[in-house]
C-alpha positions as CSV (number, residue, x, y, z in Angstrom):
1,M,117.8,135.5,75.3
2,A,117.5,134.2,78.8
3,E,115.1,131.3,79.6
4,N,112.0,132.1,81.5
5,I,112.4,129.9,84.6
6,Y,108.8,130.7,85.7
7,L,107.6,128.5,82.8
8,F,109.9,125.6,83.4
9,V,107.9,122.3,83.6
10,P,108.8,121.6,87.3
11,N,107.7,125.1,88.3
12,I,104.4,124.7,86.5
13,I,103.9,121.5,88.4
14,G,104.7,123.4,91.5
15,Y,102.0,126.0,90.7
16,V,99.5,123.1,90.2
17,R,100.6,121.7,93.6
18,I,99.8,125.1,95.2
19,L,96.4,125.4,93.5
20,L,95.5,121.8,94.6
21,A,96.7,122.5,98.1
22,L,94.6,125.7,98.3
23,L,91.6,123.8,97.0
24,S,92.0,121.0,99.5
25,F,92.2,123.6,102.4
26,W,89.0,125.2,101.2
27,L,87.3,121.7,101.0
28,M,88.6,120.3,104.3
29,P,85.7,121.6,106.5
30,H,82.9,120.3,104.3
31,S,84.1,117.8,101.6
32,P,86.4,115.2,103.0
33,V,86.7,113.1,99.7
34,G,87.5,116.2,97.6
35,A,89.9,117.5,100.2
36,I,91.8,114.1,100.5
37,T,91.9,113.8,96.7
38,C,93.3,117.3,96.1
39,Y,95.7,117.0,99.0
40,G,96.9,113.6,97.9
41,I,97.4,114.7,94.3
42,S,99.3,117.8,95.5
43,T,101.5,115.5,97.6
44,L,102.2,113.1,94.8
45,L,103.1,116.0,92.5
46,D,105.8,116.8,95.1
47,S,107.6,113.7,93.8
48,V,107.0,114.5,90.2
49,D,108.4,118.1,90.2
50,G,111.8,117.1,91.5
51,H,112.2,114.2,89.1
52,A,111.1,116.5,86.2
53,A,113.6,119.2,87.3
54,R,116.5,116.7,87.2
55,L,115.3,114.9,84.0
56,L,114.8,118.2,82.1
57,D,117.8,119.9,83.7
58,Q,115.5,122.6,85.0
59,C,116.6,122.7,88.6
60,T,116.2,126.3,90.0
61,R,116.4,128.0,93.3
62,L,112.8,129.2,92.8
63,G,111.6,125.6,92.3
64,A,113.5,124.4,95.4
65,M,112.1,127.2,97.6
66,M,108.6,126.9,96.2
67,D,108.7,123.1,96.8
68,M,109.8,123.4,100.5
69,L,107.5,126.4,101.2
70,T,104.5,124.5,99.7
71,D,105.3,121.5,101.9
72,R,105.5,123.6,105.0
73,C,102.4,125.6,104.3
74,S,100.5,122.4,103.5
75,T,101.5,120.9,106.8
76,F,100.6,124.0,108.7
77,C,97.1,124.3,107.1
78,L,96.4,120.6,107.8
79,M,97.4,121.2,111.4
80,F,95.0,124.1,111.6
81,T,92.2,122.0,110.3
82,L,93.0,119.2,112.8
83,C,93.0,121.7,115.6
84,I,89.4,122.6,114.6
85,F,88.3,119.0,114.4
86,Y,90.2,117.9,117.5
87,P,90.4,120.9,119.8
88,S,91.5,118.7,122.8
89,Y,94.6,117.8,120.7
90,A,95.3,121.3,119.5
91,F,98.5,121.7,121.6
92,I,100.0,118.5,120.0
93,F,99.1,119.8,116.5
94,Q,100.5,123.2,117.3
95,V,103.8,121.8,118.6
96,S,104.0,119.4,115.6
97,A,103.6,122.4,113.2
98,A,106.1,124.5,115.1
99,L,108.7,121.7,115.1
100,D,108.2,121.1,111.4
101,I,108.8,124.8,110.6
102,A,111.7,125.2,113.0
103,S,113.5,122.0,112.0
104,H,113.3,122.7,108.3
105,W,114.3,126.3,108.8
106,L,117.3,125.3,110.9
107,H,118.3,122.5,108.6
108,L,118.1,124.7,105.5
109,H,120.1,127.5,107.0
110,S,122.7,125.2,108.5
111,V,123.4,123.6,105.1
112,T,123.5,127.0,103.5
113,L,126.1,128.1,106.0
114,Q,128.1,125.0,105.2
115,G,128.0,125.9,101.5
116,A,126.0,123.0,100.3
117,G,124.2,123.5,97.0
118,S,121.0,121.9,98.3
119,H,119.4,121.1,101.6
120,K,119.3,117.4,100.4
121,Q,123.1,117.2,100.4
122,I,124.1,115.7,103.7
123,D,127.8,114.8,104.2
124,Q,129.1,111.8,106.0
125,G,129.6,113.8,109.2
126,G,126.0,115.0,109.1
127,N,122.9,113.6,110.6
128,S,122.6,109.9,109.5
129,I,118.8,110.0,109.6
130,L,118.6,113.0,107.3
131,R,121.3,111.5,105.1
132,Y,119.3,108.3,104.7
133,Y,116.0,110.3,104.3
134,Y,117.4,112.4,101.4
135,S,119.6,109.8,99.7
136,N,117.2,106.8,99.7
137,K,115.6,106.9,96.2
138,C,113.3,103.9,96.9
139,R,111.1,105.2,99.7
140,L,107.7,103.7,100.2
141,W,106.1,107.2,99.9
142,G,108.0,108.2,96.8
143,D,110.0,111.4,96.8
144,S,107.5,113.1,99.2
145,P,108.3,112.6,102.8
146,C,105.4,115.0,103.6
147,V,102.9,112.2,103.0
148,L,104.0,110.6,106.3
149,S,104.7,113.8,108.2
150,S,101.7,115.8,107.3
151,G,98.8,113.7,106.3
152,P,98.4,110.0,106.8
153,V,94.9,109.1,105.9
154,S,94.4,107.8,109.4
155,R,94.7,111.3,110.8
156,W,92.0,112.9,108.6
157,P,89.2,113.9,110.9
158,W,86.4,112.6,108.7
159,L,87.6,109.0,109.0
160,R,87.2,108.8,112.8
161,A,85.1,105.9,114.0
162,G,81.6,106.6,115.3
């Protein structure tokens, strides 16, 4: 009997991430503390699901795709909210979101064409920044680079002075 990958622990963590992200998007316009809490926990779980997958030998393509898609959608929805709160900076947020989507799409497809098993496998001839980014296990922000790219607390609209 085949295992049900939909019930693997890392995938369940991924489902929780999605629910927390959706809740944070719903809370963003009117409840900053709740939104930051849900978004932050969702982002922290981004680290947990990958470690759980490797520890439990439950790495799946579904989990990898769900992880990257959740990251991209979270970034995009945050940018939408920032456009609402800071309309004069909308162009910057739009370009940031577009670059995020395009760069991840291009990177994923380029490593796929090269035959790599994962987008995190960067060979010595590849981009040194990406190689460091994906190989450094002791990052300040855990295993979730999205914390820096999609939501430093200083960018949250409710924390602006005055």
